[in-house]
Structure formats: structure tokens, C-alpha cells
N, C-alpha and C positions, 0 to 999 in steps of 0.2 A: 931745235932747242931755242934758237933765237925767236922763232914764231911764238912759242909758249911764253917767252919772256915779255914780248910786246903785248900778247893777249893779257898777261897778268898786269902789266902797267896800265893798259886800257881799262881793265875791270876796276883797278884801284881808283883811277881817275873818275870813272862813272859813279863809283860808290861815293867818292868825295863830293861830286856834283849833286848826287841824290841827297846826301846828308846836308849839304849847304842849302839845297832847295827846300827841304823840310823845315829848316829853321830860319828861312829868310824873312818870311812875313809873319808878323806878330798880330794875332787876333784872338780875342777871348771867346769862350763858348757863348752861344746865344743866351741872352737874358741875364748874364752875370758880368760884373766888373765894369758896367757902363759909367758909373760915377768916377772911376779912375781916369777914364778917357776925358771926362769933363773937368779934370783938375781937382777933384775932390777926394783924392785918394788918402795918403797917409798924412793926416793933419794932426797937430798937437792936441792931446786930450786935455780938456779942462780939469783942473783939480784944485781943491781948496787947501792951501798950505798955511792956514791960519791956526792959531792955538786952540780955537774953539772946536776944531775938527778932531773927533775922537780917534781918527786913524793914527795920530801920533802915539796914542796909548797902545794901540794894537802893534805898531812897529816896535815899540819899546818894551813889550812884556818881558823879554828875555834879558833886558839890561840888568846890571847889578842893582841890588835893593836901594843903594844910596843914589842911584841915577833917577832923576824925575823926568819921565818922558814929556812932561808939560813945561819943563824948564826952558828958558830962552836958549841955553847952550845946546841942549839936545835938539830942539826944534831947528836951530841954525845949522847943526850938523846934517840933519836929514835934508833940509832945504838945499844945502851945498851939494850933497850927493845927487839929488833929483835935478837940480838946475844944471850941473855939469853934464849929466847924462843927456839931458835934452839938447844941450849945445854941442854934443859930440866933442868936448874939449879933450884933446889927446893927453893933456897934463892933469886931467881931473883926478881927484882921489878915487881909487878903485872901489867900486861897489863890491866886487868879489873879495878884495882884501878886507874890507870892513865886515863883510858877512862871515869870512873865515874866523876873524877875531871873535865875533859874537857867538858863533857856533861852538868854538872851543871853550869860551868862558861859561856859557849857559849850562853845559854838561856838568861843570863843577858846582856852580852856584845853586842850581835847582834840582840836585839829585834827590830822588824820592818824591817828586811832585806829581808823578803819574797817578792820578786818582781814578780808580776803577769803579764803574757802575755795574750793577747786577746784570748778568747776561743769560741766566737760566730761565727757561720757559716757565711761566707761572709764578716766578718769585716776585713778591710784592716789594716795590721800591721802598715804601715807608718802613715796612718791617725790617728790611735789609739794613737800613741806616740806623733804625732804633736799636738794633742789636749790636751795632758798631759805633755807638755814640762816643766812646772814649777815643777811638781812632780818629773819628771825624774832628773832634775838638782838638786833638793833637795836631792834625793837619792844618787846621785853622790857625793855630798858634805859630807853626813853623812857616807857613806861607801867607802870612797876613798881608804882605806887600802885594802878592798876586791878587788876593781878594779885593784889596783896596783899588787896584788898577781896574779890575773887572767891574767893580761898582761904578767907577768913573766912566767906563765905557757905556754902561747902561744909562747913565744920566747925561751923556754927552748931547749937546744941542744938535750936533750934526755928525753923521758918519759917512763921509764922502771920500772915496778912494782916490789917492793922488799918485798911485804907482805909475811910473813912466813906462813907455813902450819897451818891451823886451826885458823887463825886470819883474820882480815879485817881492811881496812882503817876506821878511825873513822867516824861514820855516821854524826855527826855535821859538820865535815869538808867538807864532800861531799855535804851536804845541802847548806852550805855557798858558795861553789864553784859553785853550780848550780844557786844560786841567783845572784852571780857575773856574770855568763854567760848571764843571762837574762838582767841584767842592762847594761852590755857591748854592747849587741846587740842593745838595745834601744838607747844607746848613738851613735852608728855608724849610725843608721837610721837618727837620728837628724843631725849628721854631714853631711850626704849625702844631706839631704833636705836643709842644709845651703850652699851647693855648693861644698863641699869637697868630691866629688864622688870617685876619685881614692883612697884616703886614706881609706875611709869607706869600699870600695870594697875589698881592700887589707887586711884589718883587719878581715873582715868577712870570707874571704877565708882562712886566717891563722887559724881562729877558727875551720873551717871545717877540715883542715889538722891536727890540734892538737887533735880534737875529734877522728879522725881515728887512730891516734897514741895511744890514750887511749883505743880504741876498740881493737887494736891489742895486747896491752901489759897488760891491766888490768886483774888481776887474779880473781877478785870477780865481781859478777853481779852488785852491786852498782857503782863500778868504770866504768864498761862497759856501764851502763846506763847513767852515767855522760857524757861519750864520745858521746853516741847516742844523748843525749839532746843537747850538744854543736853543733853537726852537724845539727840536726833538727831545732833548733832555728835560726842558721845562714842561712839555706836554706829558711826558711819562710821569713826572712828579705830580702834576695837576690831576692826572687820571687816578693815581694812587690815593691822593687826598680825597678826591670825590667819592671814592669807595669806602672811606672810613665811616663808621657809625656816627661819629661825632661831627661829621660834615654838616654844616647848616645851609639853609636855603640862601642865606646872604652870600656865603662863599660860592655856591653854584651860580648865583646871579653875577657875581664879580667875574667869574671865569667866562660866562657867556658874553658879558659886555666887553671883556678884553680880547675875545676871540671872535671878531665879526667874520661873516662869510667872505672868503677871499677867493678870487678867480684863479684858475690854473696858472696863469702867467706870473702871479706873484711868487710862485715857488721855484721858478726856473733860473736860468743862467744867462739871461739876455745880455747883461753887462759883460760877463765873461766871454761870451761868443764874439761880441763886438771888439773887445780888447784883443783877443787872440787873432782875429782877422786883421785888425789894424797893425798889430805887431808884425805879423807875417808880411803885410804889404810894405811896411817900413823896411824890413830886412831886404826884400826883393828890390825895392827902389834903391837902397843903398848899394847893393851889389852892382846894379846898372850904372849908378852915378859915380861910385868911387872905386869900382873894380876890386872890392874886398869882400870876401865871404865872411859874414857876421858870425861870431862864435855862438850867438844865440841859437843857431840852427843845431848846434851840437851839445847844447846845455844838458839835455836829458841823458847824455852818455857820461857826464861828469858829475856824479852825485855829491862829491866832496867839494865844498866851496873853495878850498885851497887849489884844487885842480882846475876849477873853472877860472879862478884868478890867473893861474899860469897860462891858460888858454887865451884869456883876454889879452895878456901881454904879448903872447906869440903872434896873434893876429894883428895887433897894433904895429908890431915891428915888421911883419911880413908884407903888409900892404904895399908900401913903396919900394921894398928892397928884395927880400929873399925870393918870394914867390910871385913877383909882379907879373911875369908873363903868364903863369898858370891862372892867376886871378883874372887877368884880362881875357884870356881865351875862354874861361868858364863864363864870364860875363857876356861875351859876344854871343854865345849860344843860348843864353837865357832869354826866353820870351816872357817879358814882364807881364803884359796884360793877360795873356792866356793863363799864366801861372796863378795870378791873383784871382782871375775869374773862376778857375777850378776850385781854389780854396774857399771863395765866397759861396759857391754852389754847395760845397760840403757843409759849411756852417749854417747856411739857410736850411738845409735838410735836417740838421740836428735841431734847429729852432722849430721846425714843423713837428718833429717828434715830441718836443717838450710841450708845445702848445696844444697838441691833439691828444686826447686820452688814448692809451694803448689799444683799447678795444675797437677804436676806429681806424687803427693802422691797417694799411693794405699789405698785400704780400710783398710788394716792391719795397716797403719800408723796413723789412727785416734786415738787421745789420749784418755786414760781412765780418769775417774774422780778422781781416788785415787790410790796411791801406785805405786811402781816401778814394771815393768814387771817381770814375772817369780817368784813372791812370792808365788803363789798358794793359794791366799787368799780365793778362792772359796772352797777349800778342808776343811773338818771338822778337819783334823789332820795336817793342814799346819805347825803348830808350832813344830811338833815332830822332823822333820829333820832340823838340824841347827837352833835351836830356837832363840838363841841370835843374830846370823847373820841376820836372817830375821827381827827381831825387830830393829836391827841397820839400816837396809836398809829402813824399813818403817818409821823410825824416820828421816833419812837423806833425804828421798824423800817422805814427807807426802802426797803431792798432785801432781799428774802428770800434770793435765791441766794447773795450773798456770805456771809451768815450761815451757811447750810448748808455752804458751801465751807470756811469757816474754823473752824467748830465740828465738824460731824459728819465730813466727809470727812478733815480733817486728823488728827482723833483716830484714825480707822481706818487712815490711812496710817502713822501712828507705830506703831500696834499691829502692822502688817505688817512694818515694818522691825525692830522689836524681836524678833518671832518669827523672822525670817530670820537675824538675828545669833545667836540661840540655836542655830538649826539649823546655822549655820556653825561655831560652837564645838563642837557635838557631832560634826560631821564631822571637824573638825581633831583632836579627841581620838581618834576612831576610826582616822584615817589615820596618826596618829603623825607621824614625821618623813618619811614617804614620801608616796605618792599614793593616790588612790582611783579605782576604775573608775566610769565614768558610770552603769553599770547599778546598781552598789551605791548610788550617790547617789540615783538615782530610787527605789530600794527604801526608802531611809531616809525620803524625803519622803512616800511613801505610808503608811509605818508610823508616822510621827510622831504621838504622842498629842496630840490637840487642835490640831495644827498645820494649821489650815484657813485658806485665804485669805479674809479678810472680804469681798472683792469678788466672789468666784466661788463660795464654798462648797466648793470642791475643794481638794485638797492644793496647797501651794506648788509652783512649777515650777522646772525647771533647764534652762538653755539652753547646750548645748555650744558653740554658735557664739559667743555673747557671753561665755561663761565666767561665768555669773551665776546665782544663786538669785533668784527674783522672784515678785512678786504682779502680777496684771493691772492693778491700780490703779483709780482712781475712774471712769475712762471705760469700764471693763469690757471693754476690747479688748486682746487678747493681742498685744503688740508684740515678742514674742520676747526679752524681757529688756532692752529699750532704755528708759532712763529720761531724762526731761528734768527737771533739777533747777531748779525754779522754784516760786514760790508757788502759781501756778495749774497744778499738776502733773497734767495730763490725760495720763498715761503710766503705764508700769509702775513699780513700786517695786522696785529691784534692788540687790543687793549682790554684789560680785565673789567668785568662788571659784576660786583659781588652782591648786589641787592635785588636780584631778579630770582624768583623761585618758580618751579614748574607747578602746574595745577595738579592737585590730587584727585 
């Protein structure tokens, strides 16, 4: 019996030595994380906290109607929140507490502001809002403050995100901004139908430009998604107006001039990927430096701002007191450079998927259903080497497929809709006030310079049956120009074209 006891003790000691040996030396995967070793890891992000920056308006969309997001008082409040977060001031006003207040108030103030766009296949956007003119005008009256704030965003001299690491723009504000974008687009459609085509076209093109500025500077995916939504809504409106019989050559020319050819990278999430990576680096660095596990790592499990606020306070108290030993032990087994390197490799891969058309993706690019690459989840002892680092990675990237869906696929889908709208404007200009033969339309698609479907590598397509120009979409299956307007859009990307007729 004693022999078995000593053998058990020896096995336990060998296991401990093996465990310590696996986590003794910190080295990052080849080709990743080298700038962290050179001291260029988590550095403060530049951000313009000046009143001319339209991001103050975006942060303030859900504020009460009487609160001006451009007022010195509001700007000072946001500056204090941002500044204290960057300084890690333990006595700072809590961002979570402020967010909880904003979230509770916005639900009361802006009830009924959710403005819906047509979602049915083949439903004309202009006809939809023309039939609902009374409702649109009532919404405009009730939510005039939101429309005014949205117009200020479109006219802002600068849209530069100042969000600090491990934070985000308030989601109620982003929801209200998205609702205001829908209401604004509906208003411009009605203005065009009432005869004011130049002003409506100019405003819709301005919204496209502002959306691209948000895409370029927004540090978080919700802000990037707001920019994409602004662009997509405006493109749908412009396509509907281009199909109207009263559409003039002047309007088609205005659209073409306002929608220049844009490369694939302009539709992506480069700023988001960089921000996510740097936020994660900052968290890992803080764990090693302060022996405190940052609540940011658990934020996705606390949807309610009030719960996140409570978690912030708990971690702030537990650092030097309650769980000091647990934090220190976890920090000891965290391999900082290896963890950061693996996360960087993941985001670099997402970047390659965004910058490369899907038809060029290799078999190895196919996304997995769960987890960041390189975690070794298939191994029975995956957790032995760098255990906390791998758990942090798995928490920060819990599901691979939704990230590929919302990053890479959505960027390429927006690129396809943008190209199709430009092709529609070119066809409208060529057809004038009359119609175009289907054969001529097919010829224009084949001859379009650079007009290649990112999902097939072939020219965009025309469906006489559906009366649509279309891309085959993310599922790479030709549905004949039928589109399902949903977030998980596994269908064609289609825009209607009403002035093409088949040859008799």
C-alpha cells in the first residue's frame, strides 16, 4: 500500500514538473507578435476629442432630446469618461454605470423609433414609402431630434472614432442612429417623388460618403455595421429611384459621380480588427502587469449594462484583496507573447479573407464552427500549455463562423451591392428615358471594367425573369436573382432593373 502511495506522489510531482515545464518559456508562434517583443504592443490609440468630430453625435444619439451632444457639458462628460479609462483611475466615474443609465432612459424616450424598411423580395422601396407617406411624415414629426442629429453626422467635417481600448460606443445610441438613417432615407425618397430629385440624390450620396467614413474609422464592429447600414440603405434607395420612369440623365450622372469605383479594402473592417487586437493585447498585458483578470474578457456574457457595471466593481475590489492569490497564480501561467501572437494570427487571417474575393479562397480558408485557430482543441491535453492564455483566446473568439460572416462576407456583400448600383446607373444613363434590350444589358455586364462578382469571379448577372442585376452571394449558389434580405443572407445579392425588355 505504501508503495502505491509513493508512486502516486511521484506521478503527481512528475505531472507538476511537466506542467511547469510547458509554461516556463514564453514564445510566440512564428511570424506573429514580433512587434510586441520590440516594445510596440499595446499603445494608446489616437483619437480626436474635439467638438468638430462627428463621433460625439453618434455617442449622444440616445441622449434626451434636450441634451445637445455638441454642447460643452456633454463633450466634457465624454472626455472625462474616456480620459479616466485611459489612465486606469480606480476612482473614475464608471462607464458601466453611465451606460446603464443611458440604456434605461433611451427605452422610455425613444419608444416607437424602430423604423422598418421593406424586406420582401421584389418590393419596390419607393412604392413602399409612397404608400406609407402619412406614417413617414408622422415619424418625422415625432423624431425630428434624431433626424437633426443624423443630418449633423452627414455634414460633420470629421468622423474619427475616439473609443478607448476595451470599450464600445453605447449600443442604444447606435440603434437610434440606425433608425434615424432609415427614416432619413425614406424622407429623401419622398422628396424625390415630390420633384426635388437633385436635393434627394445629393443627400443620399452624402449618406453613402458618411457611411464609408464610419467604415474606415469605426473601431468596433457595431459602428462599422452602422456605416455599412447607411451605405446599403442609401444604395437601395438610389436603385429604386434610378428605376423610376421620371428619373433623368442628370440624376443618373449625379449617382455615378457620387459612387466612384472603390477597391475591396474600402468595404472591410481594418480599423475594427486592429482595435480588437490591441484591446486584447492590453488585457493580456494588464493581467501580467497587475495580476488582475480584466472584466472585458467576460463582457459578452453580461448583456445588461448594470450587470457589467457590477462586474467592473467586483474585479476592482478583488484585485488587491479577495482573489489576490488566484489572480497571481493565473497570471504566472499566462504566456503573454504566445497568447498575443495567436490572436494576431487569427485577425490577420480574417483580414486576408476580407481583402481577397471569396472565389479566390482556398480550402484551408474555410471557417471552423468554433474557436480561434491554433488552440489545439482536438488534443486531450490542450490546456496544459499556456492554459489561461488559451482560455482567454477562446473567450475573446468564442465562435469563428459568426466572425467570418459579419466581417468578411458582409464586406464582400456590400461591395457587390455597390458595384451593382453603379452598373444600374450606367445602364440608366445609356437607356435615357427609354428602355434597353436584354442582350444589350448582358453585353454591358460582360464588358464592365473591373465589374466582377466577388463570390464567383465572373461578371455580375442579369435575370429577365426576376428583372434584376445580381451577384450569386455568399453561398455561391445561383438563385436566379432571388434575394433574402436578412442578416444571415445565404442568397443572391440583387437590385431591380425595370427598364430592360426582352427581344421579341
